[in-house]
N, C-alpha and C positions, 0 to 999 in steps of 0.2 A: 886346675884339671877340668872342672865343669865347664869353664869358658872355652877351653880347647876342644872339648867334646862337642859343645854347641856349634862352634865354628866348623868343625868337620861335618856335622850333620846338616849345616845350612845348605839350602838349595838356592842358587842365584840364577835369575832370569834377566839378562841384560837386554835393553832395547835402546835405540838411538832416535832422538827427535831433534828438532831445530835448536841449536845452541845448547843442547844438554844431552846427557846420557842417563837413562833411567834403568835402575837395577832393582828387581823385586827379590827379596830374600825371605825365605820361610825357615825359621829356626827349629821348627818341628815338622819334619817331612810328612807326618801323618795328620797335620792340622793346618788348614789354609785359612782359618777364621780368626786366629789370634796368634800372638807371639811371632810377629813378622814385621817387616818394614819395607818401604820403598825409598831408595836412595836416588836423589836427583842431583847429578854431578855435572860440573862444567864439561863441555864437549871435548876440550883439549886436555882434560885431566888435571889441570892446575888448580889446586885447592889452597886458598889462603886462610879460610876459616870455615866453620861448620855450624849448622843450626838444626835443632829439633823442632818440628811443628806438630802439635797434638790437636787432633780434631775433637769435635764435640761429642756428646753422648749419643749413642745409637748409630753412628756412622760406621758402616761395615767394611769400607774400602778406602785406602788412601787416595784412590782415584777421585773420590768425592771431593776431597780437599783441593786437589789439583783442578777440578772443574770449577770450584767456587772462588779460587783466588790464584793470581799469577805470582804470588810470593815466591814459590820454588823456582819458577822460570826466571824471574828477575834476579834472584839470588845466584843462580847458575851463571848468569851473564856477568856477575860481579865476583866470580870465582869462589862462591860460597857453596859448599856441599850441604844439601838439605836432606834430613832424614824424617820420614813421615811414618810413625809406627802405629801398630795396633798392639797394645800391651798384652801380657799373659792373661790379664783379667778381662780381656775381650772388649767389644764395642760398647757394652753396657757398663763400662767401668765407672767407679765413683770418683776417681781422680785423686782425692786426698787421703784415701784409705792406705793402710800399710802395704797391702799386696800390690797395689798399683804403683806406689812409690818405690818399692823394692824392684819391681819389674823395670821401671824407667831407669833406675840407677844401674842395673845390670846391663841394660841395653846400651846406655851411654858408654859404659866401660868397654863393652864388646865392640861397638862401632869405632871408638878411638883406637883400639888395638888393631882392628881389621884394616882400617884405612890409613893407619899411621898418622894420626892427628895430634899426637902429643905436642903440647906447646902452642897449638894454634888457638886463636880466639874462638870461643864457644858461645852461641846465643840460644836462648830458649823462647818459644812462643806457643800460644795455644788459644783456641776458640772455645768459649763457653766453659764446660767442665774441663776441657783441655787446658784452659787458662788457669782454672783452679789447681789443676795438677802441676803445672810448671811453676807457679808461685810457691806452692807448698814444697815442691822439690828444692827450690832455691833456698827457702828458709832452712830446711833440714840439712842441705849440703853445707851451708855456712855454720849452722849450729854444731854439726858433727864433723866438720872439717873434712868433707869428702875430697878425694884427690882431683875431682873434676867439677869445678864450680863455674857457672856461666858468667860471662863478662857483662851481659845485660839481658833483661827479660822483658817480654811484652805479653799482654793478654787482651783478647778481644771479647768484651762484655762477659766476664766471668762472674759466677756467684762466688762470694768470698766468705760470707758469714752464715754458717749453716743454722745458727740459732735464729737469725733474722729470716732466713728463707723458710724455715719450718713454721715459725709463728705467723708469718704473713700468708703462707699457704693455708694454714688452718683458718685464718681470717677469710681468705677467698672462699673457702667452703662454707663458712658460717654465714656470710652475707649474700650468698648466691643461691639461686634455685638449683635443684639437682641437675636439671638439663643444661645449666649454664656452666657447669664445672668441667674444665678440660681434664681428660684422663691423666695427663702428665702431672697435674697438681696432686691428685690423690696417690698416684704412683710414687711421687717424690716424698710425700708425707710418710708413707710406709717404708720407703727405702732409707730415708734419713733415720727413722726410729731404729731400723735394723742395724745400720752402720754404726750408730752412736750407742746402741745398747740401751735405748730409752729416750726420754723427752728432755727438753731443757730443765724441767723441774726435777727429774730423777737422775740425769746423767750429764749435768752441765760441764763438768771437767772434760768429758769426751768431746763435746762440741768445741771447746777451746783447743783441744789437742789437734783435731782434724780440720779446723777452719783456718785458712790462710790469714784471716782477719776476724777479730771478734769485738764488736762494738761495746759489749758489756764487760770485757776483760780489762779491768783498769790497770793490770800489770803490763799490758801491751807485749806480752811474752813473745808471740809469734812474729810480730812485725819488727821488733827491735833488732832482729838479725839482718834486716834489710836496710839499715840506716845508710850503709855505704854502697848499696846496690842500685845501679840505674834501672828503673822500672817504669814502663809506660803502660797505662791501661787505656784502651780505646773503646768508646761507648757512643751509641746513638740513642739518647733518651727521648724518643719521639712519643711523648705521653698521649697525644691525640690518637696516634695509631693504636696504642695499647688499649686505650679506653674504648675505641670503636670496635676493634677487632678481637679483643680478648676480655674486655671488661675488667682490666687491671688498672690500679692507680700506682702512684710512686712507691708505695710500701712494698709492692711485689716486684719492683724492677731492680736489677742488679746495680744500677747506678747508685743506689743508696749505700751499698757496701763500698763501692769503688771510690766515690768522693770522700767518704769518711776515712778510708784507709790512706789515700794519698794525702789528705789533710793532716792526719796524724804523723805520717812519715815526714812531711815537710816540717812540722813542729818539732820533730825529733832531730832535725838537722839534715835530712836528705834533700839536697837541692837538685837531684836528678830523678825525683819522683814526679811523673807527669800524668795528668788526666787529660786525654785528648777526646773532645766530643765532636761529633760530626752531624751533618744535616742532610737528609735525603740521599744517603749513599748506600743504604741497606737494601740490597736486592739479591735474590737467590736464583742461580742458574739451574737448569737450562732455559727456563721460561721468563727469567728476570722478574719474578714475583716480588712485590714490595714486602720487605721484612727487616726491621731495624736490628734484629738479632742475627747478623750474618757476617761471614768472613769479609764481604766486600767493603765494610766500613774501614778496614785497614788498607790504606793505599800502599801498594808494594814498594814504590820508590821511596816514599816518605818513611815507611817503617824500616826498610833496609838501611837507608842513610842515617836514620836515628841510631840504629844499632851500631853501625860502623863508627859513628862519631864518639862513642863512649870510651 
């Protein structure tokens, strides 16, 4: 009943662009900041499969994702419907928290019903904390036998191990002068403590529960669900850029989690676990500013073709 009510309340704003049709849907007509999505559809309406793309932390509009990457446009050319959501938890979502996960699950079910996508191949992708979100969703979907499980998943430079992130962020503060610490670092320290209900010393089990991967969890509980799941992580570990522009070393880069997770998945038997590293592809639009932590490191053709090959 709730799903029917949401569908009736949804406001759809369709537009047409070259080779694609774009529909903006607000699930709460009183709120345009969250609980909404943009659907990028093939212009002729033929949909063979569908894909959710989740943007990173703090991005307030799906239009930002469409500015940074041509993934939705290329997907439309391949008859793939792309959904770019802002979850109920809003642009400052934590991704792996229960509220974000529940919102993503509900939205996937709603979209499948609305566009009659039952039985079609489903792909999941995300950037940064969006990548954290989609990998955690995939784990939970398999563990809990959700009715809609992705055929393949990819993530662009996601943080995966909140214990590693927290400890390395604390180290950044410890070894830096006050004026050298980026506000994002101190924000994330406080945010992680809030989401986990403590620190790794006081609430380690919560770190294991909410992290898509945990280096110190010898049971490998989270990632064991991914043994048969095709998963690709894309990263550009340009250490020289991070040293010069942020004063960060490898301990604070997400590549630490990514390489460890893919390595463990391979050892567990997953032959479709891929770590793709790039060089000098990270640039942010509209000014093409150099930044290795960017959507642009995921080549649209290569990414879509990998998804379709699984």
